[in-house]
C-alpha positions in Angstrom: 193.9 112.8 242.7 193.6 109.7 240.5 190.5 111.1 238.8 192.3 114.4 238.2 195.3 112.7 236.7 193.1 110.5 234.5 191.2 113.6 233.3 194.4 115.5 232.5 195.8 112.5 230.6 192.6 112.3 228.6 192.9 116.0 227.8 196.5 115.4 226.8 195.6 112.7 224.4 193.0 115.0 222.7 195.6 117.8 222.4 198.2 115.5 220.9 195.6 114.1 218.5 194.6 117.7 217.5 198.2 118.7 216.9 198.8 115.6 214.8 195.8 116.3 212.6 196.7 119.9 212.0 200.4 119.2 211.3 199.6 116.3 209.1 197.3 118.2 206.8 199.5 121.3 206.8 202.5 119.3 205.8 200.9 118.4 202.4 200.5 122.2 201.6 204.3 122.4 201.2 204.1 120.6 197.9 204.7 117.2 196.3 207.8 115.4 197.5 208.2 113.7 194.1 209.3 117.1 192.8 212.4 117.0 195.0 213.1 113.3 195.5 213.0 112.4 191.8 215.6 113.7 189.3 214.7 116.6 187.0 212.9 115.5 183.9 211.2 112.5 185.6 208.3 111.2 183.5 204.7 111.2 184.6 204.9 107.4 185.0 207.9 107.6 187.3 206.1 110.2 189.4 203.0 108.1 189.7 205.1 105.0 190.6 206.9 107.0 193.3 203.6 108.3 194.8 202.1 104.8 194.7 205.1 103.2 196.4 204.9 105.7 199.3 201.2 105.8 199.5 200.8 109.5 198.4 198.2 108.6 195.8 195.7 107.6 198.6 193.1 110.1 199.8 194.6 112.3 202.6 192.1 110.9 205.1 193.4 107.4 204.4 197.0 108.5 204.7 196.3 110.1 208.1 194.5 107.1 209.5 197.5 104.9 208.4 199.9 107.4 210.0 197.8 107.4 213.3 197.7 103.6 213.5 201.4 103.3 213.0 202.2 106.2 215.4 200.4 104.4 218.2 203.0 101.6 217.9 205.9 104.0 217.5 206.2 103.6 213.8 206.2 107.0 212.0 207.2 105.7 208.6 210.4 105.7 206.7 212.3 108.9 205.9 212.1 109.7 202.2 215.6 111.2 202.1 217.5 108.9 204.5 215.6 105.6 203.8 215.5 104.8 207.5 212.8 104.7 210.2 212.0 108.3 211.2 211.8 107.7 214.9 215.4 106.5 215.4 216.6 109.4 213.3 214.9 111.9 215.5 215.8 110.0 218.7 219.5 110.3 217.7 219.2 114.1 217.6 217.0 114.5 220.7 219.9 114.5 223.2 221.4 117.5 221.4 218.1 119.5 221.7 217.6 118.5 225.3 221.2 119.5 226.1 220.6 122.9 224.6 217.2 123.6 226.1 218.0 122.2 229.6 221.2 124.3 229.7 219.3 127.4 228.6 216.6 126.8 231.2 219.1 126.2 234.0 221.1 129.3 233.0 218.0 131.4 232.9 216.8 130.3 236.4 220.3 130.7 237.9 220.4 134.3 236.7 216.7 135.2 237.2 216.2 134.0 240.8 219.0 136.0 242.4 218.3 139.0 240.2 214.6 139.0 241.1 215.2 138.6 244.8 217.8 141.4 244.9 215.4 143.7 243.0 212.6 142.9 245.4 214.7 143.3 248.5 216.1 146.6 247.2 212.9 147.9 245.7 213.3 151.4 244.1 217.0 151.4 244.6 219.9 151.3 242.1 220.0 147.4 242.2 216.3 147.3 241.4 216.6 149.7 238.5 219.6 147.8 237.1 217.9 144.4 237.4 214.8 145.7 235.7 216.8 147.4 233.0 218.5 144.1 232.2 215.1 142.4 232.1 213.7 145.0 229.8 216.6 144.7 227.4 216.5 140.9 227.6 212.8 140.8 226.7 213.1 143.4 223.9 216.0 141.8 221.9 215.0 139.0 219.5 217.0 135.8 220.2 218.0 135.4 216.5 219.5 138.9 216.4 221.3 138.2 219.7 222.6 135.0 218.3 224.1 136.7 215.2 225.6 139.5 217.3 227.2 136.8 219.6 228.7 135.1 216.6 230.1 138.3 215.3 231.5 139.4 218.6 232.7 136.3 220.5 233.5 134.1 217.5 234.5 136.3 214.6 236.0 139.3 216.3 237.5 137.8 219.5 237.8 134.2 218.5 236.8 133.0 222.0 234.0 130.6 221.0 233.2 128.3 218.0 230.7 129.6 215.5 228.7 126.4 215.1 228.5 122.7 215.7 228.2 120.6 218.8 231.2 119.5 220.9 232.5 120.6 224.3 231.2 123.2 226.7 232.4 126.1 224.5 230.0 125.0 221.7 226.9 125.2 223.9 227.7 128.6 225.5 226.4 130.9 222.8 223.3 129.0 221.7 222.2 128.4 225.3 222.8 132.0 226.2 220.8 133.2 223.1 217.8 131.2 224.3 218.2 131.9 228.0 218.4 135.7 227.8 214.7 136.2 226.9 213.5 133.7 229.5 215.8 135.1 232.2 214.2 138.5 231.7 210.7 137.1 232.0 211.5 135.1 235.1 213.4 138.0 236.7 210.3 140.2 236.5 208.1 137.4 237.8 210.3 136.6 240.8 210.6 140.3 241.7 206.8 140.9 241.7 206.1 137.7 243.6 208.8 138.3 246.1 207.5 141.9 246.8 204.1 140.3 247.5 205.5 137.6 249.7 207.6 140.1 251.7 204.5 142.0 252.7 202.7 139.0 254.1 201.9 138.6 257.8 204.1 135.5 258.3 207.1 137.4 257.0 206.5 140.3 259.4 206.1 137.7 262.2 209.4 136.1 261.3 211.1 139.5 261.4 209.5 140.3 264.8 211.0 137.1 266.2 214.4 138.6 265.5 215.4 136.3 262.6 218.0 137.6 260.2 216.7 139.2 257.0 218.6 136.7 254.8 217.0 133.8 256.6 213.5 135.4 256.4 213.9 136.0 252.7 215.4 132.6 251.8 213.4 130.3 254.1 210.0 132.0 254.3 209.4 134.3 251.3 211.3 132.6 248.5 209.8 129.1 248.7 206.3 130.5 248.3 207.5 132.8 245.5 208.7 129.8 243.5 205.2 128.4 242.9 204.3 130.8 240.1 207.9 130.3 238.8 207.2 126.6 238.3 204.2 127.3 236.2 206.0 129.7 233.9 209.1 127.5 233.6 206.9 124.5 232.6 205.1 126.5 230.0 208.2 128.2 228.7 210.1 124.9 228.4 207.6 123.9 225.7 208.2 127.4 224.1 211.9 126.9 224.2 211.6 123.5 222.5 209.9 125.1 219.6 212.0 128.3 219.6 215.2 126.3 219.6 214.5 125.6 215.9 215.8 129.1 215.0 218.8 128.9 217.3 219.8 125.4 216.1 219.6 126.6 212.5 221.8 129.7 213.2 224.5 127.7 215.1 224.1 124.5 213.0 223.3 122.7 216.2 222.5 119.1 215.3 219.2 118.8 217.1 215.7 118.0 216.3 214.9 121.6 215.3 217.6 121.8 212.6 216.7 118.3 211.4 213.0 119.2 211.1 213.9 122.4 209.1 215.9 120.3 206.7 213.1 117.8 206.5 210.6 120.6 205.6 212.9 121.9 202.9 213.2 118.4 201.5 209.5 117.6 201.9 210.4 114.6 204.0 206.8 114.1 205.3 207.4 111.2 207.7 210.2 113.1 209.5 208.2 116.3 209.8 205.2 114.5 211.1 207.2 112.5 213.6 209.1 115.6 214.9 205.9 117.6 215.5 204.2 114.6 217.1 207.1 114.0 219.5 207.6 117.6 220.4 203.9 118.1 221.0 203.8 115.0 223.3 206.8 116.4 225.2 205.1 119.8 225.8 201.9 118.2 227.0 203.6 115.9 229.4 205.7 118.8 230.8 202.5 120.8 231.4 201.0 117.9 233.2 204.0 117.5 235.4 203.9 121.2 236.3 200.3 120.8 237.4 201.2 117.8 239.7 204.1 119.7 241.1 201.7 122.3 242.6 200.5 119.9 245.2 204.1 119.0 246.2 205.2 122.6 246.4 202.2 123.9 248.3 200.3 121.5 250.6 197.5 124.0 250.7 196.6 123.2 247.1 194.2 120.3 246.8 192.6 118.8 243.8 188.8 118.3 244.2 
């Protein structure tokens, strides 16, 4: 197990390094930050002075090596726009993003598991058709369109929920639901297919032959084994949600890392963009590693050799 964890950690480091290289070099394709940070009509001398002060006149390889050495120590440079260290600026907005993504994930799981189980236990019936219809619609509707429709309906027309910002529970309902709907649809289909397979296994038939109630057989025998593939998908989709939350945060003006990164890209605030991508990539890699290790805990039959 230790060798496996060491190997996975080494792979994680390589992945994070690769992401940092790609994001660093792509950032410079957005243009020269001097064009935005300096006032209109700045002279060539002022532009050169600005580039020299921030190290933008060095070769890009030199700039990346300097970034990498600092990143190892948690130093991602100073924000061009805010004049503060990039990492504390992102860390201050990370709780908002985590609140949104975790709420969306929990909401999706809370809806998908019972829907998937009901669809599997009533296969071919009206409940199954209804659950699969909901899943089909959920996977077909883009989350940004759904978010706009929610704003028009629940905020503008009915005045039930706030249109934007972060505050109480009412503020998180629409953005979390907009993210959760698509994931809920995916997980519902997964739980249904896995439960149908589990319910046909020999140990389930044996449990029924013993006279156990169907609810007990479903919840204590079939469902725990059906949750193993769910853990995999949830872990992978959590990383997808972290990235996809950028669009939802922008629509609802949710003050998270996603909105902050979009603003940094528009302002060509290179240190903030590079730090955001680096931190999010690290989070996704660590989540995937955690999912792999959860396998052994969920199913003792799985062994790492």
